[in-house]
N, CA, C and O atoms as CSV, one atom per row, in Angstrom:
chain,resi,resn,atom,element,x,y,z
A,1,MET,N,N,-8.129,16.140,17.130
A,1,MET,CA,C,-9.022,15.466,16.215
A,1,MET,C,C,-8.264,14.862,15.030
A,1,MET,O,O,-8.501,13.709,14.668
A,2,VAL,N,N,-7.343,15.642,14.418
A,2,VAL,CA,C,-6.603,15.153,13.261
A,2,VAL,C,C,-5.703,13.987,13.664
A,2,VAL,O,O,-5.619,12.992,12.944
A,3,ARG,N,N,-5.040,14.101,14.797
A,3,ARG,CA,C,-4.155,13.023,15.270
A,3,ARG,C,C,-4.939,11.725,15.473
A,3,ARG,O,O,-4.479,10.651,15.084
A,4,ARG,N,N,-6.099,11.824,16.072
A,4,ARG,CA,C,-6.910,10.623,16.299
A,4,ARG,C,C,-7.356,10.012,14.971
A,4,ARG,O,O,-7.331,8.792,14.807
A,5,LEU,N,N,-7.762,10.858,14.024
A,5,LEU,CA,C,-8.181,10.369,12.715
A,5,LEU,C,C,-7.051,9.577,12.060
A,5,LEU,O,O,-7.285,8.491,11.529
A,6,VAL,N,N,-5.834,10.109,12.094
A,6,VAL,CA,C,-4.702,9.427,11.468
A,6,VAL,C,C,-4.397,8.114,12.187
A,6,VAL,O,O,-4.138,7.102,11.536
A,7,ASN,N,N,-4.423,8.119,13.507
A,7,ASN,CA,C,-4.197,6.869,14.253
A,7,ASN,C,C,-5.270,5.831,13.930
A,7,ASN,O,O,-4.962,4.648,13.786
A,8,ASP,N,N,-6.529,6.265,13.816
A,8,ASP,CA,C,-7.609,5.344,13.454
A,8,ASP,C,C,-7.434,4.825,12.032
A,8,ASP,O,O,-7.738,3.666,11.751
A,9,LEU,N,N,-6.946,5.679,11.137
A,9,LEU,CA,C,-6.682,5.275,9.753
A,9,LEU,C,C,-5.608,4.184,9.711
A,9,LEU,O,O,-5.766,3.189,9.004
A,10,VAL,N,N,-4.531,4.362,10.456
A,10,VAL,CA,C,-3.461,3.354,10.512
A,10,VAL,C,C,-4.017,2.038,11.063
A,10,VAL,O,O,-3.692,0.967,10.552
A,11,ALA,N,N,-4.841,2.114,12.088
A,11,ALA,CA,C,-5.445,0.892,12.655
A,11,ALA,C,C,-6.315,0.179,11.621
A,11,ALA,O,O,-6.305,-1.050,11.544
A,12,ALA,N,N,-7.065,0.941,10.830
A,12,ALA,CA,C,-7.911,0.341,9.795
A,12,ALA,C,C,-7.059,-0.320,8.714
A,12,ALA,O,O,-7.406,-1.394,8.222
A,13,TRP,N,N,-5.938,0.321,8.340
A,13,TRP,CA,C,-5.017,-0.309,7.385
A,13,TRP,C,C,-4.508,-1.626,7.948
A,13,TRP,O,O,-4.477,-2.634,7.242
A,14,ASN,N,N,-4.111,-1.624,9.208
A,14,ASN,CA,C,-3.561,-2.833,9.811
A,14,ASN,C,C,-4.605,-3.934,9.976
A,14,ASN,O,O,-4.259,-5.113,10.051
A,15,ALA,N,N,-5.873,-3.555,10.032
A,15,ALA,CA,C,-6.962,-4.537,10.067
A,15,ALA,C,C,-7.347,-4.980,8.653
A,15,ALA,O,O,-8.175,-5.874,8.477
A,16,HIS,N,N,-6.746,-4.351,7.660
A,16,HIS,CA,C,-7.034,-4.625,6.236
A,16,HIS,C,C,-8.514,-4.400,5.926
A,16,HIS,O,O,-9.121,-5.144,5.156
A,17,ASP,N,N,-9.074,-3.373,6.532
A,17,ASP,CA,C,-10.497,-3.040,6.398
A,17,ASP,C,C,-10.654,-1.902,5.388
A,17,ASP,O,O,-10.658,-0.730,5.764
A,18,SER,N,N,-10.783,-2.252,4.107
A,18,SER,CA,C,-10.813,-1.237,3.054
A,18,SER,C,C,-12.038,-0.330,3.148
A,18,SER,O,O,-11.951,0.851,2.810
A,19,GLU,N,N,-13.163,-0.850,3.596
A,19,GLU,CA,C,-14.350,0.006,3.749
A,19,GLU,C,C,-14.126,1.054,4.824
A,19,GLU,O,O,-14.480,2.221,4.650
A,20,ARG,N,N,-13.541,0.637,5.929
A,20,ARG,CA,C,-13.259,1.599,7.003
A,20,ARG,C,C,-12.211,2.614,6.550
A,20,ARG,O,O,-12.351,3.806,6.822
A,21,VAL,N,N,-11.174,2.160,5.870
A,21,VAL,CA,C,-10.159,3.087,5.369
A,21,VAL,C,C,-10.819,4.112,4.454
A,21,VAL,O,O,-10.564,5.309,4.587
A,22,GLN,N,N,-11.653,3.666,3.537
A,22,GLN,CA,C,-12.321,4.582,2.606
A,22,GLN,C,C,-13.178,5.599,3.350
A,22,GLN,O,O,-13.315,6.736,2.897
A,23,SER,N,N,-13.757,5.211,4.487
A,23,SER,CA,C,-14.645,6.110,5.226
A,23,SER,C,C,-13.923,7.333,5.795
A,23,SER,O,O,-14.576,8.311,6.158
A,24,PHE,N,N,-12.611,7.296,5.878
A,24,PHE,CA,C,-11.851,8.432,6.394
A,24,PHE,C,C,-11.662,9.528,5.348
A,24,PHE,O,O,-11.236,10.635,5.677
A,25,TYR,N,N,-11.976,9.224,4.095
A,25,TYR,CA,C,-11.702,10.137,2.988
A,25,TYR,C,C,-12.977,10.798,2.476
A,25,TYR,O,O,-14.037,10.175,2.420
A,26,ALA,N,N,-12.855,12.064,2.106
A,26,ALA,CA,C,-13.963,12.792,1.492
A,26,ALA,C,C,-14.235,12.196,0.109
A,26,ALA,O,O,-13.316,11.702,-0.546
A,27,PRO,N,N,-15.500,12.241,-0.338
A,27,PRO,CA,C,-15.827,11.668,-1.651
A,27,PRO,C,C,-15.023,12.273,-2.804
A,27,PRO,O,O,-14.803,11.607,-3.816
A,28,ASP,N,N,-14.585,13.520,-2.664
A,28,ASP,CA,C,-13.845,14.176,-3.743
A,28,ASP,C,C,-12.351,14.327,-3.430
A,28,ASP,O,O,-11.692,15.222,-3.959
A,29,CYS,N,N,-11.826,13.461,-2.581
A,29,CYS,CA,C,-10.423,13.584,-2.176
A,29,CYS,C,C,-9.493,13.395,-3.377
A,29,CYS,O,O,-9.848,12.785,-4.385
A,30,GLU,N,N,-8.299,13.942,-3.222
A,30,GLU,CA,C,-7.260,13.804,-4.235
A,30,GLU,C,C,-6.074,13.113,-3.597
A,30,GLU,O,O,-5.664,13.455,-2.488
A,31,GLU,N,N,-5.525,12.136,-4.304
A,31,GLU,CA,C,-4.408,11.357,-3.785
A,31,GLU,C,C,-3.258,11.382,-4.786
A,31,GLU,O,O,-3.445,11.115,-5.973
A,32,GLU,N,N,-2.070,11.707,-4.291
A,32,GLU,CA,C,-0.854,11.619,-5.099
A,32,GLU,C,C,0.064,10.621,-4.427
A,32,GLU,O,O,0.243,10.653,-3.209
A,33,ASP,N,N,0.641,9.740,-5.213
A,33,ASP,CA,C,1.551,8.714,-4.717
A,33,ASP,C,C,2.689,8.624,-5.726
A,33,ASP,O,O,2.440,8.580,-6.930
A,34,VAL,N,N,3.942,8.597,-5.253
A,34,VAL,CA,C,5.073,8.572,-6.175
A,34,VAL,C,C,5.055,7.347,-7.083
A,34,VAL,O,O,5.699,7.359,-8.132
A,35,ALA,N,N,4.343,6.304,-6.714
A,35,ALA,CA,C,4.284,5.092,-7.528
A,35,ALA,C,C,3.144,5.117,-8.548
A,35,ALA,O,O,2.991,4.174,-9.324
A,36,MET,N,N,2.345,6.184,-8.553
A,36,MET,CA,C,1.227,6.286,-9.495
A,36,MET,C,C,1.568,7.294,-10.583
A,36,MET,O,O,2.209,8.309,-10.312
A,37,PRO,N,N,1.142,7.018,-11.812
A,37,PRO,CA,C,1.494,7.920,-12.914
A,37,PRO,C,C,0.791,9.274,-12.874
A,37,PRO,O,O,1.272,10.234,-13.475
A,38,ALA,N,N,-0.334,9.363,-12.179
A,38,ALA,CA,C,-1.091,10.619,-12.129
A,38,ALA,C,C,-1.871,10.670,-10.820
A,38,ALA,O,O,-2.128,9.634,-10.207
A,39,PRO,N,N,-2.249,11.872,-10.391
A,39,PRO,CA,C,-3.086,11.975,-9.184
A,39,PRO,C,C,-4.396,11.210,-9.375
A,39,PRO,O,O,-4.933,11.131,-10.480
A,40,GLN,N,N,-4.890,10.654,-8.279
A,40,GLN,CA,C,-6.152,9.915,-8.268
A,40,GLN,C,C,-7.194,10.788,-7.581
A,40,GLN,O,O,-6.859,11.557,-6.679
A,41,ARG,N,N,-8.446,10.679,-7.996
A,41,ARG,CA,C,-9.507,11.484,-7.401
A,41,ARG,C,C,-10.667,10.614,-6.966
A,41,ARG,O,O,-11.043,9.660,-7.648
A,42,GLY,N,N,-11.234,10.963,-5.807
A,42,GLY,CA,C,-12.407,10.278,-5.293
A,42,GLY,C,C,-12.048,9.224,-4.264
A,42,GLY,O,O,-11.002,8.584,-4.360
A,43,SER,N,N,-12.921,9.044,-3.276
A,43,SER,CA,C,-12.615,8.108,-2.193
A,43,SER,C,C,-12.538,6.670,-2.683
A,43,SER,O,O,-11.893,5.840,-2.042
A,44,GLY,N,N,-13.178,6.356,-3.800
A,44,GLY,CA,C,-13.087,5.005,-4.352
A,44,GLY,C,C,-11.669,4.643,-4.765
A,44,GLY,O,O,-11.293,3.471,-4.752
A,45,THR,N,N,-10.873,5.660,-5.136
A,45,THR,CA,C,-9.493,5.375,-5.520
A,45,THR,C,C,-8.675,4.913,-4.322
A,45,THR,O,O,-7.746,4.119,-4.471
A,46,ILE,N,N,-9.014,5.404,-3.146
A,46,ILE,CA,C,-8.307,4.982,-1.933
A,46,ILE,C,C,-8.523,3.485,-1.712
A,46,ILE,O,O,-7.584,2.750,-1.406
A,47,ARG,N,N,-9.739,3.057,-1.866
A,47,ARG,CA,C,-10.064,1.629,-1.693
A,47,ARG,C,C,-9.324,0.786,-2.736
A,47,ARG,O,O,-8.787,-0.272,-2.409
A,48,ARG,N,N,-9.293,1.248,-3.978
A,48,ARG,CA,C,-8.572,0.511,-5.027
A,48,ARG,C,C,-7.070,0.478,-4.730
A,48,ARG,O,O,-6.421,-0.550,-4.919
A,49,THR,N,N,-6.523,1.597,-4.268
A,49,THR,CA,C,-5.103,1.644,-3.920
A,49,THR,C,C,-4.798,0.631,-2.825
A,49,THR,O,O,-3.821,-0.113,-2.906
A,50,MET,N,N,-5.640,0.612,-1.811
A,50,MET,CA,C,-5.428,-0.323,-0.699
A,50,MET,C,C,-5.495,-1.767,-1.191
A,50,MET,O,O,-4.651,-2.582,-0.818
A,51,LYS,N,N,-6.462,-2.089,-2.003
A,51,LYS,CA,C,-6.595,-3.459,-2.513
A,51,LYS,C,C,-5.386,-3.837,-3.372
A,51,LYS,O,O,-4.929,-4.980,-3.343
A,52,TYR,N,N,-4.874,-2.869,-4.135
A,52,TYR,CA,C,-3.685,-3.099,-4.958
A,52,TYR,C,C,-2.492,-3.469,-4.076
A,52,TYR,O,O,-1.781,-4.432,-4.364
A,53,TYR,N,N,-2.273,-2.709,-3.006
A,53,TYR,CA,C,-1.178,-2.994,-2.083
A,53,TYR,C,C,-1.394,-4.329,-1.369
A,53,TYR,O,O,-0.449,-5.099,-1.196
A,54,LEU,N,N,-2.624,-4.606,-0.956
A,54,LEU,CA,C,-2.896,-5.850,-0.222
A,54,LEU,C,C,-2.796,-7.090,-1.105
A,54,LEU,O,O,-2.431,-8.161,-0.622
A,55,ARG,N,N,-3.113,-6.961,-2.378
A,55,ARG,CA,C,-2.926,-8.108,-3.286
A,55,ARG,C,C,-1.441,-8.451,-3.385
A,55,ARG,O,O,-1.072,-9.624,-3.431
A,56,ALA,N,N,-0.600,-7.433,-3.418
A,56,ALA,CA,C,0.842,-7.650,-3.552
A,56,ALA,C,C,1.502,-8.026,-2.231
A,56,ALA,O,O,2.433,-8.831,-2.201
A,57,PHE,N,N,1.018,-7.441,-1.142
A,57,PHE,CA,C,1.600,-7.654,0.197
A,57,PHE,C,C,0.460,-7.976,1.171
A,57,PHE,O,O,0.077,-7.117,1.964
A,58,PRO,N,N,-0.083,-9.181,1.127
A,58,PRO,CA,C,-1.299,-9.491,1.899
A,58,PRO,C,C,-1.129,-9.434,3.413
A,58,PRO,O,O,-2.118,-9.359,4.141
A,59,ASP,N,N,0.101,-9.470,3.891
A,59,ASP,CA,C,0.335,-9.418,5.339
A,59,ASP,C,C,0.849,-8.054,5.786
A,59,ASP,O,O,1.372,-7.933,6.893
A,60,VAL,N,N,0.712,-7.024,4.950
A,60,VAL,CA,C,1.287,-5.715,5.248
A,60,VAL,C,C,0.781,-5.169,6.589
A,60,VAL,O,O,-0.396,-5.286,6.932
A,61,GLN,N,N,1.703,-4.580,7.320
A,61,GLN,CA,C,1.395,-3.900,8.575
A,61,GLN,C,C,2.116,-2.563,8.565
A,61,GLN,O,O,3.279,-2.471,8.171
A,62,VAL,N,N,1.413,-1.531,9.001
A,62,VAL,CA,C,1.933,-0.166,8.987
A,62,VAL,C,C,2.214,0.271,10.415
A,62,VAL,O,O,1.408,0.035,11.315
A,63,SER,N,N,3.353,0.904,10.617
A,63,SER,CA,C,3.611,1.512,11.928
A,63,SER,C,C,3.731,3.015,11.737
A,63,SER,O,O,4.371,3.487,10.797
A,64,ALA,N,N,3.115,3.749,12.628
A,64,ALA,CA,C,3.193,5.209,12.627
A,64,ALA,C,C,4.419,5.576,13.456
A,64,ALA,O,O,4.382,5.520,14.685
A,65,ASP,N,N,5.492,5.947,12.790
A,65,ASP,CA,C,6.757,6.217,13.481
A,65,ASP,C,C,6.785,7.596,14.113
A,65,ASP,O,O,7.303,7.777,15.215
A,66,GLU,N,N,6.224,8.566,13.406
A,66,GLU,CA,C,6.190,9.931,13.923
A,66,GLU,C,C,5.070,10.685,13.227
A,66,GLU,O,O,4.801,10.466,12.046
A,67,MET,N,N,4.418,11.575,13.968
A,67,MET,CA,C,3.333,12.354,13.393
A,67,MET,C,C,3.436,13.790,13.873
A,67,MET,O,O,3.709,14.058,15.043
A,68,VAL,N,N,3.212,14.707,12.938
A,68,VAL,CA,C,3.151,16.125,13.258
A,68,VAL,C,C,1.809,16.630,12.751
A,68,VAL,O,O,1.469,16.441,11.584
A,69,CYS,N,N,1.053,17.271,13.626
A,69,CYS,CA,C,-0.242,17.826,13.249
A,69,CYS,C,C,-0.207,19.333,13.477
A,69,CYS,O,O,0.303,19.818,14.487
A,70,ASP,N,N,-0.762,20.055,12.515
A,70,ASP,CA,C,-0.833,21.504,12.622
A,70,ASP,C,C,-2.142,21.943,11.981
A,70,ASP,O,O,-2.277,21.934,10.757
A,71,GLY,N,N,-3.098,22.322,12.806
A,71,GLY,CA,C,-4.399,22.734,12.297
A,71,GLY,C,C,-5.078,21.611,11.544
A,71,GLY,O,O,-5.383,20.566,12.118
A,72,ASP,N,N,-5.318,21.825,10.244
A,72,ASP,CA,C,-6.032,20.839,9.441
A,72,ASP,C,C,-5.090,19.918,8.665
A,72,ASP,O,O,-5.526,19.218,7.752
A,73,ARG,N,N,-3.809,19.912,9.019
A,73,ARG,CA,C,-2.835,19.092,8.295
A,73,ARG,C,C,-2.118,18.131,9.238
A,73,ARG,O,O,-1.895,18.416,10.414
A,74,ALA,N,N,-1.768,16.981,8.669
A,74,ALA,CA,C,-0.988,15.993,9.405
A,74,ALA,C,C,0.098,15.467,8.483
A,74,ALA,O,O,-0.121,15.278,7.286
A,75,VAL,N,N,1.265,15.233,9.053
A,75,VAL,CA,C,2.358,14.597,8.342
A,75,VAL,C,C,2.699,13.336,9.131
A,75,VAL,O,O,3.003,13.394,10.323
A,76,LEU,N,N,2.644,12.210,8.452
A,76,LEU,CA,C,2.905,10.922,9.086
A,76,LEU,C,C,4.138,10.301,8.463
A,76,LEU,O,O,4.189,10.072,7.254
A,77,LEU,N,N,5.133,10.030,9.295
A,77,LEU,CA,C,6.300,9.261,8.895
A,77,LEU,C,C,5.992,7.825,9.273
A,77,LEU,O,O,5.732,7.536,10.441
A,78,TRP,N,N,6.017,6.918,8.302
A,78,TRP,CA,C,5.555,5.554,8.545
A,78,TRP,C,C,6.547,4.526,8.011
A,78,TRP,O,O,7.431,4.828,7.209
A,79,THR,N,N,6.359,3.311,8.487
A,79,THR,CA,C,7.086,2.147,7.983
A,79,THR,C,C,6.061,1.056,7.749
A,79,THR,O,O,5.211,0.806,8.604
A,80,TRP,N,N,6.131,0.404,6.599
A,80,TRP,CA,C,5.290,-0.768,6.442
A,80,TRP,C,C,6.157,-1.966,6.099
A,80,TRP,O,O,7.199,-1.860,5.452
A,81,ARG,N,N,5.674,-3.112,6.565
A,81,ARG,CA,C,6.385,-4.368,6.372
A,81,ARG,C,C,5.408,-5.377,5.784
A,81,ARG,O,O,4.239,-5.430,6.167
A,82,GLY,N,N,5.902,-6.165,4.861
A,82,GLY,CA,C,5.049,-7.180,4.278
A,82,GLY,C,C,5.849,-8.124,3.399
A,82,GLY,O,O,7.031,-7.904,3.134
A,83,THR,N,N,5.186,-9.176,2.955
A,83,THR,CA,C,5.795,-10.187,2.106
A,83,THR,C,C,5.241,-10.041,0.698
A,83,THR,O,O,4.026,-9.998,0.503
A,84,HIS,N,N,6.119,-9.966,-0.268
A,84,HIS,CA,C,5.735,-9.743,-1.665
A,84,HIS,C,C,5.166,-11.047,-2.257
A,84,HIS,O,O,5.912,-11.922,-2.697
A,85,ARG,N,N,3.833,-11.149,-2.256
A,85,ARG,CA,C,3.158,-12.372,-2.708
A,85,ARG,C,C,2.324,-12.188,-3.972
A,85,ARG,O,O,1.775,-13.157,-4.499
A,86,GLY,N,N,2.224,-10.949,-4.464
A,86,GLY,CA,C,1.442,-10.690,-5.665
A,86,GLY,C,C,2.130,-9.645,-6.523
A,86,GLY,O,O,3.040,-8.955,-6.062
A,87,ARG,N,N,1.698,-9.530,-7.764
A,87,ARG,CA,C,2.290,-8.575,-8.707
A,87,ARG,C,C,2.151,-7.152,-8.169
A,87,ARG,O,O,1.084,-6.751,-7.704
A,88,PHE,N,N,3.248,-6.396,-8.242
A,88,PHE,CA,C,3.267,-5.006,-7.788
A,88,PHE,C,C,4.168,-4.216,-8.718
A,88,PHE,O,O,5.320,-4.594,-8.929
A,89,MET,N,N,3.663,-3.126,-9.277
A,89,MET,CA,C,4.414,-2.309,-10.227
A,89,MET,C,C,4.966,-3.186,-11.355
A,89,MET,O,O,6.100,-3.002,-11.798
A,90,ASN,N,N,4.163,-4.128,-11.808
A,90,ASN,CA,C,4.528,-5.094,-12.855
A,90,ASN,C,C,5.674,-6.016,-12.461
A,90,ASN,O,O,6.316,-6.609,-13.328
A,91,ILE,N,N,5.935,-6.141,-11.175
A,91,ILE,CA,C,6.978,-7.041,-10.684
A,91,ILE,C,C,6.286,-8.301,-10.171
A,91,ILE,O,O,5.448,-8.218,-9.273
A,92,PRO,N,N,6.625,-9.471,-10.728
A,92,PRO,CA,C,6.005,-10.702,-10.242
A,92,PRO,C,C,6.412,-10.972,-8.792
A,92,PRO,O,O,7.449,-10.485,-8.341
A,93,PRO,N,N,5.606,-11.742,-8.062
A,93,PRO,CA,C,5.900,-12.023,-6.653
A,93,PRO,C,C,7.292,-12.641,-6.470
A,93,PRO,O,O,7.705,-13.523,-7.223
A,94,THR,N,N,7.988,-12.157,-5.462
A,94,THR,CA,C,9.324,-12.678,-5.155
A,94,THR,C,C,9.327,-13.515,-3.881
A,94,THR,O,O,10.257,-14.285,-3.643
A,95,GLY,N,N,8.286,-13.366,-3.061
A,95,GLY,CA,C,8.257,-14.050,-1.772
A,95,GLY,C,C,9.144,-13.397,-0.728
A,95,GLY,O,O,9.261,-13.901,0.389
A,96,ARG,N,N,9.760,-12.297,-1.072
A,96,ARG,CA,C,10.662,-11.617,-0.127
A,96,ARG,C,C,9.888,-10.767,0.873
A,96,ARG,O,O,8.857,-10.173,0.557
A,97,ARG,N,N,10.417,-10.731,2.072
A,97,ARG,CA,C,9.890,-9.875,3.133
A,97,ARG,C,C,10.559,-8.512,2.972
A,97,ARG,O,O,11.781,-8.427,2.851
A,98,VAL,N,N,9.752,-7.440,2.971
A,98,VAL,CA,C,10.295,-6.103,2.737
A,98,VAL,C,C,9.879,-5.145,3.850
A,98,VAL,O,O,8.876,-5.344,4.536
A,99,THR,N,N,10.677,-4.114,3.996
A,99,THR,CA,C,10.380,-2.998,4.882
A,99,THR,C,C,10.517,-1.734,4.055
A,99,THR,O,O,11.537,-1.520,3.400
A,100,VAL,N,N,9.492,-0.899,4.085
A,100,VAL,CA,C,9.460,0.321,3.286
A,100,VAL,C,C,9.134,1.488,4.201
A,100,VAL,O,O,8.274,1.385,5.075
A,101,ARG,N,N,9.832,2.604,3.992
A,101,ARG,CA,C,9.565,3.819,4.776
A,101,ARG,C,C,9.029,4.901,3.867
A,101,ARG,O,O,9.362,4.964,2.684
A,102,GLY,N,N,8.193,5.752,4.437
A,102,GLY,CA,C,7.653,6.843,3.651
A,102,GLY,C,C,7.007,7.895,4.514
A,102,GLY,O,O,6.990,7.802,5.741
A,103,THR,N,N,6.477,8.900,3.845
A,103,THR,CA,C,5.820,10.021,4.492
A,103,THR,C,C,4.512,10.296,3.766
A,103,THR,O,O,4.459,10.282,2.537
A,104,THR,N,N,3.471,10.542,4.526
A,104,THR,CA,C,2.185,10.930,3.959
A,104,THR,C,C,1.779,12.265,4.563
A,104,THR,O,O,1.810,12.453,5.779
A,105,ILE,N,N,1.401,13.179,3.691
A,105,ILE,CA,C,0.898,14.490,4.103
A,105,ILE,C,C,-0.599,14.492,3.817
A,105,ILE,O,O,-1.021,14.159,2.709
A,106,MET,N,N,-1.398,14.865,4.807
A,106,MET,CA,C,-2.855,14.846,4.665
A,106,MET,C,C,-3.453,16.188,5.041
A,106,MET,O,O,-3.023,16.831,5.999
A,107,LYS,N,N,-4.445,16.597,4.277
A,107,LYS,CA,C,-5.235,17.775,4.623
A,107,LYS,C,C,-6.624,17.275,5.017
A,107,LYS,O,O,-7.275,16.546,4.268
A,108,VAL,N,N,-7.062,17.680,6.205
A,108,VAL,CA,C,-8.333,17.222,6.759
A,108,VAL,C,C,-9.289,18.405,6.859
A,108,VAL,O,O,-8.899,19.494,7.280
A,109,CYS,N,N,-10.528,18.186,6.474
A,109,CYS,CA,C,-11.569,19.202,6.582
A,109,CYS,C,C,-12.867,18.497,6.963
A,109,CYS,O,O,-13.228,17.483,6.367
A,110,ASP,N,N,-13.559,19.034,7.948
A,110,ASP,CA,C,-14.820,18.454,8.412
A,110,ASP,C,C,-14.683,16.971,8.777
A,110,ASP,O,O,-15.581,16.168,8.522
A,111,GLY,N,N,-13.547,16.630,9.375
A,111,GLY,CA,C,-13.355,15.274,9.877
A,111,GLY,C,C,-13.020,14.223,8.835
A,111,GLY,O,O,-13.032,13.029,9.134
A,112,ARG,N,N,-12.715,14.660,7.589
A,112,ARG,CA,C,-12.362,13.707,6.537
A,112,ARG,C,C,-11.140,14.206,5.783
A,112,ARG,O,O,-10.875,15.407,5.715
A,113,ILE,N,N,-10.416,13.273,5.228
A,113,ILE,CA,C,-9.203,13.597,4.482
A,113,ILE,C,C,-9.599,14.045,3.077
A,113,ILE,O,O,-10.324,13.350,2.365
A,114,HIS,N,N,-9.101,15.229,2.693
A,114,HIS,CA,C,-9.427,15.785,1.380
A,114,HIS,C,C,-8.263,15.712,0.396
A,114,HIS,O,O,-8.473,15.707,-0.817
A,115,ARG,N,N,-7.047,15.656,0.911
A,115,ARG,CA,C,-5.881,15.590,0.026
A,115,ARG,C,C,-4.795,14.764,0.694
A,115,ARG,O,O,-4.556,14.879,1.896
A,116,VAL,N,N,-4.143,13.932,-0.103
A,116,VAL,CA,C,-3.065,13.068,0.371
A,116,VAL,C,C,-1.907,13.163,-0.609
A,116,VAL,O,O,-2.096,13.080,-1.822
A,117,VAL,N,N,-0.710,13.339,-0.070
A,117,VAL,CA,C,0.507,13.233,-0.868
A,117,VAL,C,C,1.379,12.197,-0.166
A,117,VAL,O,O,1.751,12.369,0.995
A,118,ARG,N,N,1.699,11.124,-0.878
A,118,ARG,CA,C,2.467,10.022,-0.304
A,118,ARG,C,C,3.789,9.893,-1.046
A,118,ARG,O,O,3.814,9.652,-2.253
A,119,VAL,N,N,4.882,10.055,-0.317
A,119,VAL,CA,C,6.227,9.927,-0.868
A,119,VAL,C,C,6.909,8.812,-0.093
A,119,VAL,O,O,7.018,8.870,1.132
A,120,TRP,N,N,7.361,7.810,-0.806
A,120,TRP,CA,C,7.989,6.676,-0.129
A,120,TRP,C,C,9.190,6.179,-0.915
A,120,TRP,O,O,9.401,6.562,-2.066
A,121,ASP,N,N,9.963,5.332,-0.284
A,121,ASP,CA,C,11.244,4.864,-0.796
A,121,ASP,C,C,11.048,3.735,-1.804
A,121,ASP,O,O,11.203,2.559,-1.473
A,122,VAL,N,N,10.707,4.106,-3.037
A,122,VAL,CA,C,10.505,3.119,-4.099
A,122,VAL,C,C,11.814,2.378,-4.377
A,122,VAL,O,O,11.807,1.160,-4.556
A,123,ALA,N,N,12.920,3.093,-4.415
A,123,ALA,CA,C,14.215,2.447,-4.669
A,123,ALA,C,C,14.541,1.443,-3.569
A,123,ALA,O,O,15.084,0.375,-3.851
A,124,GLY,N,N,14.217,1.771,-2.319
A,124,GLY,CA,C,14.442,0.832,-1.218
A,124,GLY,C,C,13.624,-0.440,-1.387
A,124,GLY,O,O,14.103,-1.538,-1.103
A,125,LEU,N,N,12.378,-0.286,-1.856
A,125,LEU,CA,C,11.549,-1.464,-2.122
A,125,LEU,C,C,12.176,-2.303,-3.227
A,125,LEU,O,O,12.269,-3.524,-3.100
A,126,LEU,N,N,12.603,-1.668,-4.298
A,126,LEU,CA,C,13.218,-2.402,-5.406
A,126,LEU,C,C,14.495,-3.120,-4.961
A,126,LEU,O,O,14.767,-4.236,-5.405
A,127,ARG,N,N,15.281,-2.477,-4.080
A,127,ARG,CA,C,16.465,-3.131,-3.518
A,127,ARG,C,C,16.069,-4.360,-2.707
A,127,ARG,O,O,16.678,-5.421,-2.835
A,128,ALA,N,N,15.038,-4.206,-1.867
A,128,ALA,CA,C,14.585,-5.316,-1.020
A,128,ALA,C,C,14.060,-6.482,-1.856
A,128,ALA,O,O,14.134,-7.636,-1.436
A,129,LEU,N,N,13.527,-6.171,-3.046
A,129,LEU,CA,C,13.016,-7.220,-3.937
A,129,LEU,C,C,14.129,-7.823,-4.800
A,129,LEU,O,O,13.876,-8.738,-5.584
A,130,GLY,N,N,15.359,-7.314,-4.661
A,130,GLY,CA,C,16.485,-7.832,-5.414
A,130,GLY,C,C,16.613,-7.280,-6.816
A,130,GLY,O,O,17.313,-7.862,-7.644
A,131,LEU,N,N,15.949,-6.161,-7.106
A,131,LEU,CA,C,15.953,-5.594,-8.449
A,131,LEU,C,C,16.921,-4.430,-8.625
A,131,LEU,O,O,17.190,-4.019,-9.754
A,132,LEU,N,N,17.444,-3.895,-7.532
A,132,LEU,CA,C,18.454,-2.843,-7.577
A,132,LEU,C,C,19.607,-3.276,-6.677
A,132,LEU,O,O,19.390,-3.964,-5.680
A,133,PRO,N,N,20.823,-2.881,-7.022
A,133,PRO,CA,C,21.956,-3.238,-6.153
A,133,PRO,C,C,21.941,-2.409,-4.868
A,133,PRO,O,O,21.401,-1.304,-4.826
A,134,GLU,N,N,22.542,-2.966,-3.837
A,134,GLU,CA,C,22.706,-2.217,-2.588
A,134,GLU,C,C,23.608,-1.021,-2.853
A,134,GLU,O,O,24.491,-1.072,-3.709
A,135,LEU,N,N,23.379,0.047,-2.115
A,135,LEU,CA,C,24.220,1.233,-2.285
A,135,LEU,C,C,25.532,1.070,-1.525
A,135,LEU,O,O,26.374,1.968,-1.548
């Protein structure tokens, strides 16, 4: 059940369907993202997060590279690709095509996601945008 939910969530992201993405989350879900200054609460924040990413990378596509499910938890190793066409993290659009890797940990209860922790390669994104030197 958890594996299918995560696969359906990735498909909804790739369809850019924010209403469907929001439907996977419990109304009182908590979301942590390394790019956000504080944890976000409520399923409405998921929709806002998605719209924020889509404004900056309107062609973004997510691939589920690897998934581990154990009971009510899932860990997804993912890659997303997109073109930087809108302001993101106060960075004006560069027009550059980027590839970003990350991991999302989800806790699922009663068929909905209740907690999300997203850790991704912010430095890699900044390098791809030309703002950090290559290592």
